Each structure stands twice: as C-alpha cells, then as structure tokens.
VEXPAVO-837097 format. One line per field, with one value per residue (C-alpha): residue number from 1; residue in three letters; x, y, z. Coordinates in pm, 1 decimal. Example, Ala and Ser with C-alpha at 12.3 -4.5 7.8 and 13.67 -1.06 7.14 Angstrom:
% VEXPAVO-837097
k: 1  2
r: Ala  Ser
x: 1230.0  1367.0
y: -450.0  -106.0
z: 780.0  714.0
END
This chain:
% VEXPAVO-837097
k: 1  2  3  4  5  6  7  8  9  10  11  12  13  14  15  16  17  18  19  20  21  22  23  24  25  26  27  28  29  30  31  32  33  34  35  36  37  38  39  40  41  42  43  44  45  46  47  48  49  50  51  52  53  54  55  56  57  58  59  60  61  62  63  64  65  66  67  68  69  70  71  72  73  74  75  76  77  78  79  80  81  82  83  84  85  86  87  88  89  90  91  92  93  94  95  96  97  98  99  100  101  102  103  104  105  106  107  108  109  110  111  112  113  114  115  116  117  118  119  120  121  122  123  124  125  126  127  128  129  130  131  132  133  134  135  136  137  138  139  140  141  142  143  144  145  146  147  148  149  150  151  152  153  154  155  156  157  158  159  160  161  162  163  164  165  166  167  168  169  170  171  172  173  174  175  176  177  178  179  180  181  182  183  184  185  186  187  188  189  190  191  192  193  194  195  196  197  198  199  200  201  202  203  204  205  206  207  208  209  210  211  212  213  214  215  216  217  218  219  220  221  222  223  224  225  226  227  228  229  230  231  232  233  234  235  236  237  238  239  240  241  242
r: Met  Ser  Gly  Ala  Ala  Asp  Arg  Leu  Val  Ala  Ala  Ala  Arg  Arg  Leu  Ala  Gly  Glu  Val  Asp  Ala  Leu  Arg  Phe  Gly  Pro  Pro  Val  Thr  His  Val  Tyr  Asn  Pro  Leu  Ala  Tyr  Ala  Trp  Ala  Pro  His  Glu  Ala  Tyr  Leu  Arg  Arg  Tyr  Gly  Gly  Gly  Pro  Lys  Glu  Val  Val  Leu  Val  Gly  Met  Asn  Pro  Gly  Pro  Trp  Gly  Met  Val  Gln  Thr  Gly  Ile  Pro  Phe  Gly  Glu  Val  Ala  Ala  Val  Arg  Asp  Trp  Met  Gly  Ile  Glu  Ala  Pro  Val  Gly  Ala  Pro  Pro  Arg  Pro  His  Pro  Arg  Arg  Pro  Val  Leu  Gly  Phe  Ala  Cys  Arg  Arg  Ser  Glu  Val  Ser  Gly  Arg  Arg  Leu  Trp  Gly  Trp  Ala  Arg  Ala  Arg  Phe  Gly  Thr  Pro  Asp  Arg  Phe  Phe  Ala  Arg  Phe  Phe  Val  Leu  Asn  Tyr  Cys  Pro  Leu  Ala  Phe  Phe  Glu  Ala  Ala  Gly  Ala  Asn  Arg  Thr  Pro  Asp  Arg  Leu  Arg  Ala  Asp  Glu  Arg  Arg  Ala  Leu  Phe  Ala  Ala  Cys  Asp  Arg  Ala  Leu  Arg  Glu  Ala  Val  His  Ala  Leu  Ala  Pro  Arg  Leu  Val  Leu  Gly  Val  Gly  Arg  Phe  Ala  Glu  Ala  Arg  Ala  Arg  Glu  Ala  Leu  Arg  Gly  Leu  Gly  Thr  Ala  Ile  Ala  Ala  Ala  Pro  His  Pro  Ser  Pro  Ala  Ser  Pro  Gln  Ala  Asn  Arg  Gly  Trp  Ala  Pro  Leu  Met  Asp  Ala  Ala  Leu  Gly  Ala  Ala  Gly  Val  His  Leu  Pro
x: 13336.8  13444.7  13418.5  13798.1  13807.9  13533.7  13745.4  14056.8  13868.2  13734.9  14079.1  14239.5  13978.6  14043.0  14417.7  14391.9  14206.8  14432.5  14757.9  14608.8  14569.3  14939.6  15195.3  15564.5  15840.9  16182.2  16363.2  16031.3  15866.4  15610.3  15391.1  15193.7  14899.3  14806.4  14520.0  14356.8  14439.9  14479.4  14196.5  14016.5  14291.2  14375.6  14017.8  13997.9  14307.8  14159.6  13823.9  13961.4  14243.2  14179.3  13953.0  14072.2  14213.2  14572.1  14868.8  15126.8  15103.6  15402.2  15459.2  15664.2  15782.7  15602.7  15522.1  15796.9  15789.8  15731.6  15519.5  15242.2  15280.5  15160.1  14913.7  14795.8  14901.1  15193.7  15509.7  15275.4  15486.7  15251.4  15304.0  15259.4  14940.8  14781.3  14897.4  14927.8  14675.9  14432.7  14376.9  14362.4  14161.0  14172.6  14444.8  14434.9  14721.9  14845.9  14745.9  15106.4  15298.7  15676.4  15791.5  16049.8  15805.5  15507.8  15211.5  15111.6  14913.0  14897.5  15055.2  15384.1  15660.9  15912.2  15952.4  15963.2  16250.2  16137.6  15788.9  15915.3  16119.9  15850.6  15562.8  15792.5  15880.0  15510.1  15432.5  15728.3  15634.8  15254.8  15171.7  14839.8  14744.1  14454.1  14695.3  14927.7  14658.7  14485.2  14771.0  14945.6  14863.1  15090.5  15051.3  15265.9  15312.3  15305.7  15087.0  15270.7  15563.5  15793.0  16008.5  16268.9  16318.1  16541.2  16306.3  16498.0  16288.9  16286.9  16190.2  15966.1  16245.8  16430.2  16147.0  16172.7  16090.7  15767.9  15653.9  15731.1  15530.2  15209.3  15253.3  15349.2  15052.6  14812.2  15005.3  15027.0  14648.9  14594.6  14837.2  14665.9  14329.5  14463.7  14606.8  14281.7  14096.6  14332.2  14437.9  14774.4  15001.0  15302.0  15370.9  15687.2  15850.2  16005.9  16314.5  16422.1  16218.4  15893.0  15985.7  16059.0  15733.5  15536.0  15689.6  15593.0  15244.3  15149.6  15299.3  15084.7  14877.6  15071.7  15132.1  15465.3  15686.7  15996.1  16187.8  16298.0  16556.2  16413.7  16420.4  16545.8  16817.0  17002.0  17071.1  17379.2  17244.0  16913.7  17095.0  17273.1  16936.3  16640.4  16402.7  16623.6  16651.2  16272.9  16240.8  16494.3  16321.8  15986.6  16140.9  16308.1  15966.6  15814.5  15620.8  15598.5  15629.4  15514.5
y: 10167.9  9919.1  9543.5  9525.0  9738.6  9525.4  9216.8  9379.8  9471.5  9118.3  8965.8  9199.2  9111.6  8740.6  8788.5  8992.7  8709.8  8436.2  8598.6  8697.7  8327.4  8252.1  8234.9  8324.9  8229.3  8370.4  8577.8  8744.3  8887.0  9129.6  9103.6  9396.6  9350.6  9689.1  9524.1  9492.1  9804.5  10036.4  9892.3  10225.7  10394.6  10068.7  10020.6  10385.1  10329.3  10020.5  10182.5  10510.3  10381.1  10008.6  10029.4  9804.3  9714.1  9834.7  9824.9  9759.8  9629.9  9709.3  9457.6  9538.2  9303.2  9393.8  9700.3  9936.9  10069.5  10431.8  10356.0  10097.3  10022.1  10378.4  10440.8  10098.5  10174.9  10011.9  10224.0  10460.1  10751.9  10982.6  11294.0  11107.2  10936.8  11239.3  11523.4  11357.3  11072.7  11265.4  10977.7  11016.6  10792.1  10667.0  10416.2  10197.1  9997.6  9639.0  9425.0  9410.7  9717.2  9711.8  10006.4  10098.5  10067.4  10285.7  10322.6  10687.4  10673.4  10999.2  11179.2  10996.8  11246.2  10993.2  10963.3  10623.0  10667.5  10386.6  10533.8  10885.8  10765.6  10551.9  10797.4  11089.4  10915.4  10862.7  11229.0  11348.3  11128.6  11154.9  11468.6  11362.5  11037.5  10992.1  10988.7  10743.7  10504.7  10503.9  10280.7  10156.8  10003.1  9931.3  9654.7  9456.5  9082.0  9028.7  9250.3  9177.3  9355.3  9151.3  9289.1  9128.7  9189.8  9494.8  9639.9  9530.9  9465.4  9102.4  9053.4  8763.7  8587.6  8545.5  8369.0  8000.0  7765.0  7637.3  7994.5  8099.0  7812.0  7903.6  8277.6  8251.9  8024.5  8296.1  8576.1  8382.9  8340.7  8710.1  8815.1  8587.7  8735.5  9088.8  9004.4  8843.1  9157.3  9409.4  9210.9  9387.8  9342.7  9349.0  9268.4  9443.4  9316.5  9603.2  9412.8  9056.6  8897.1  9040.4  8937.6  8580.8  8552.4  8694.7  8438.9  8158.2  8284.0  8369.4  8064.8  7956.9  8275.9  8415.3  8753.9  8917.3  8958.5  9173.4  9346.0  9693.5  9776.3  9837.9  10204.8  10115.6  10337.2  10011.3  9987.4  10182.1  10160.7  10324.1  10589.0  10706.5  10783.2  10547.4  10720.2  10657.3  10291.8  10263.9  10438.3  10197.0  9887.0  9993.3  10091.7  9752.0  9593.6  9805.4  10046.2  10400.3  10681.5  11041.5
z: 8680.1  8417.5  8439.8  8452.9  8767.4  8923.5  8858.4  9003.3  9320.4  9358.0  9298.3  9552.7  9814.9  9761.9  9775.9  10095.9  10267.1  10134.3  10245.4  10582.4  10657.6  10599.3  10878.5  10862.3  11101.2  11201.4  11099.8  11005.8  11317.3  11171.0  10858.9  10717.9  10481.1  10330.1  10141.5  10483.7  10686.9  10382.2  10176.4  10126.1  9918.3  9743.0  9631.4  9524.0  9308.0  9143.4  9079.8  8948.3  8729.9  8677.5  8376.1  8097.0  7864.3  7919.9  7689.8  7964.6  8322.2  8543.3  8823.2  9134.0  9405.9  9729.9  9943.9  10052.2  10410.8  10305.8  9999.9  9977.8  10348.7  10410.4  10126.2  10009.4  9651.2  9466.7  9483.2  9666.8  9778.3  9967.8  9757.0  9428.4  9543.9  9706.8  9483.6  9141.3  9149.1  9366.3  9607.9  9985.7  10214.6  10574.6  10660.2  10969.6  11116.9  11104.4  11404.1  11531.8  11414.9  11447.9  11661.0  11397.9  11107.2  11199.5  10967.2  10955.6  10632.9  10440.9  10736.7  10668.9  10594.8  10464.0  10088.5  9918.0  9671.7  9439.8  9425.8  9374.9  9080.0  8919.9  8954.0  8876.4  8550.5  8474.3  8540.1  8329.8  8033.2  8041.6  8238.9  8388.3  8559.5  8318.0  8022.7  8196.8  8317.8  7980.8  7867.2  8182.5  8517.1  8814.4  9070.7  9311.0  9280.2  9657.3  9880.7  10206.3  10371.0  10597.6  10878.1  11101.5  11474.8  11426.0  11163.9  10854.1  10545.8  10425.9  10064.1  9952.9  9765.7  10098.0  10281.3  10365.1  10077.8  10234.1  10302.7  9947.1  9800.1  9980.2  9926.4  9561.1  9485.1  9603.9  9432.4  9105.0  9099.7  9166.0  8891.4  8640.5  8736.0  8689.8  8348.9  8239.1  8349.6  8187.2  7876.8  7839.1  7540.4  7773.1  8138.0  8253.4  8570.3  8764.3  8872.0  8798.8  9078.4  8942.5  8589.6  8701.0  8894.2  8602.4  8367.5  8605.0  8689.3  8330.5  8163.9  7870.7  7846.3  7550.1  7713.5  7630.7  7939.5  7983.6  8263.3  8362.4  8630.0  8975.5  9085.6  9433.9  9586.1  9656.7  9282.2  9165.8  8812.2  8911.4  9113.9  8799.6  8639.6  8639.1  8394.5  8086.7  8187.8  8200.0  7863.9  7713.8  7855.4  7714.1  7381.9  7352.1  7406.4  7130.7  7352.3  7213.4  7468.9  7422.0
END
C-alpha cells in the first residue's frame, strides 16, 4: 500500500471519530456514520484505490441512502462496488437505525441512481477500475447521512448554522489531508455545494477547483444525460479522457 493510502486511512479514522462526537437537533432525528459501521469496505476502498498521486479528485456531498449508507464507499451503489470495483466486506448498522432507512449492506437491492450514473460513466470511459483510479479518486466531503422523523434525507447545507460550523470544520480538515496525500492537479466538486466547500477548505493551497453537475435524479439536467455533462466539465478543466 502506498503512503498516500496510509494517509487517507488515517484521515478517515480521525474524521469518523470527530463527527461521531457531534450532536444534531430537530428536524434531524437520525444520523448515520458509515465510516463507523461500514468501515471494512471503506478501508478496503482506500487501500486498494487510494495510492497517489492522482490527477483529479472528485468530491461529492454526503452519503446517499442506497449508496454509501449501504456500502461505505462514496456514491457506492452496490452493484458498482461489488461487481466493478471488486469490493465486498461486512457492514454493521448505525446505533439508531431509522425504520424507513434500513442498512442492509451488500444485500441491499435498491440502486443509488447517482452512484449508478457516476460509476457507470467511469466504467464506460475507462473500462477497468485500475485504469480509472490510476488518474482519479472519489470521496465525499461529509461522511454523515441525516434523516428526519418521516425518513426524509436532510442535506448538510440545510443543517442549523451552529451544526454546520462544527461539522464543516472537521470535514474541511479531512479534505485538506486527502488533497495533501493525493496531490491532484484538479479537485472537481460534484455539485455546487461540494465545489463551494472545496474552495473554502482548500483556500491557499493552489489546487485548481471546478464543478460538475450532480448526477442526482432530482436534477432535470442530469436526467437528460449526465455522462456528457461530466465529460464537458472535465474537458473545460483541461482533463483529457480516453
């Protein structure tokens, strides 16, 4: 394993502990930390694919309920993680699971649309995970998933201001550590929130930062075809694709 992967593992362990100590109030009723209960696949991902340096680091917002919440891997749709990346490991459960947001790990039959789109794009452009991860790495800015009483997802940008300050301080440190470890030429925020946080967290480092549209099914733009949008964002940033 490379020194970069070692540093990513250490940073993720620190982040897991820091965010576990935070508390969140209404309307948030349940908080999931996949870096804790799904650490085994997350660590496997970092160790297998986190060798540096990388040309581009893609940064998402936070775990989706049928992606990283289940597999511990950013945008981690089960089929993409298990069948393309070749990663499958035991997944536990959050201390207080929401009855409408079960964690089934690799037995989950739901498909995370954002993950299917992102990893499907990577497979279409690069073929094998080794070819993709030789140049790229994918991580989430925030490792926590937030759910309200009825099970609705609450994104980090909609937390209370005091909650955001404490959370973002920990996430900023972790992103800086990842960028120091991977030394990318470009950090690409997947969505405007991730871009904005990257610009704040990496201020003064001299790393180029840009944005790509988020592949969420909530985006009409992405629903018309996300892969060409990703190609265009990378092309505009001077990244050559095969």
